[in-house]
C-alpha atoms as one frame of an Amber mdcrd trajectory, in Angstrom:
protein
 -29.158  13.415  -3.235 -26.728  16.016  -1.958 -23.335  16.272  -3.677 -20.503
  17.028  -1.273 -17.271  18.446  -2.723 -14.496  15.871  -2.282 -12.299  18.279
  -0.299 -15.151  18.919   2.163 -15.864  15.195   2.384 -12.205  14.381   3.105
 -12.007  17.148   5.692 -15.093  15.852   7.531 -13.803  12.255   7.334 -10.452
  13.271   8.790 -12.176  15.216  11.551 -14.400  12.275  12.531 -11.748   9.578
  12.155  -9.326  11.734  14.149 -11.814  11.821  17.009 -11.986   8.023  16.781
  -8.214   7.772  17.233  -7.426   6.524  13.719  -3.831   7.062  12.598  -3.262
   9.094   9.447  -5.711  10.923   7.303  -7.525  10.647   4.029  -5.076  12.364
   1.747  -5.622  10.079  -1.227  -8.834   8.760  -2.684 -11.820   8.189  -0.397
 -12.115   4.812  -2.129  -9.098   3.786  -0.022 -11.174   3.788   3.168 -11.526
   0.432   4.885 -14.850  -1.089   5.875 -13.992  -0.218   9.486 -13.420   3.406
   8.462 -16.834   3.498   6.793 -18.425   2.069   9.907 -16.803   4.666  12.166
 -17.957   7.414   9.826 -21.521   6.136   9.495 -21.851   5.632  13.254 -21.261
   9.366  13.659 -24.623  11.185  13.606 -23.096  14.426  12.266 -21.565  12.570
   9.321 -24.782  10.635   8.684 -26.740  13.902   8.606 -24.210  15.338   6.164
 -24.980  12.507   3.738 -28.749  13.191   3.850 -29.566   9.489   3.553 -33.247
   8.713   4.063 -32.612   5.437   5.908 -32.687   4.729   9.637 -29.012   4.893
  10.653 -28.965   2.397  13.556 -30.314  -0.661  11.680 -28.182   0.194   8.637
 -25.004   0.379  10.723 -25.940  -2.833  12.585 -26.302  -4.697   9.273 -23.012
  -3.260   8.056 -21.364  -4.598  11.247 -22.695  -8.049  10.342 -21.219  -7.689
   6.843 -17.887  -6.691   8.439 -17.905  -9.784  10.659 -18.584 -12.098   7.697
 -15.996 -10.323   5.561 -13.383 -10.666   8.287 -14.096 -14.371   8.759 -13.768
 -14.973   5.020 -10.747 -12.754   4.395  -8.883 -13.899   7.493  -9.560 -17.555
   6.698 -11.657 -18.555   9.680 -11.220 -22.316   9.845 -14.772 -22.708  11.129
 -16.102 -21.239   7.852 -19.414 -19.484   7.411 -22.466 -20.427   9.444 -25.703
 -21.507   7.750 -27.320 -18.091   8.303 -24.430 -16.113   6.756
């Protein structure tokens, strides 16, 4: 596992999120990122390569999108509730 200094990590996050049109920057703790922020970062091949994760990026990001959808339905009180497969 590669350790990335926090300042370098924040700089790369700000660079990538800036390209995605996200307002603001990561000036506080990286733990303050939203799930959507993580998705935008992980969808970026340069960022993924920086992490040196030995997992296929596309299926990982697709599954994380599914988690985001379920999370949003739960946290935003979808009156239809969860489906059987969720």
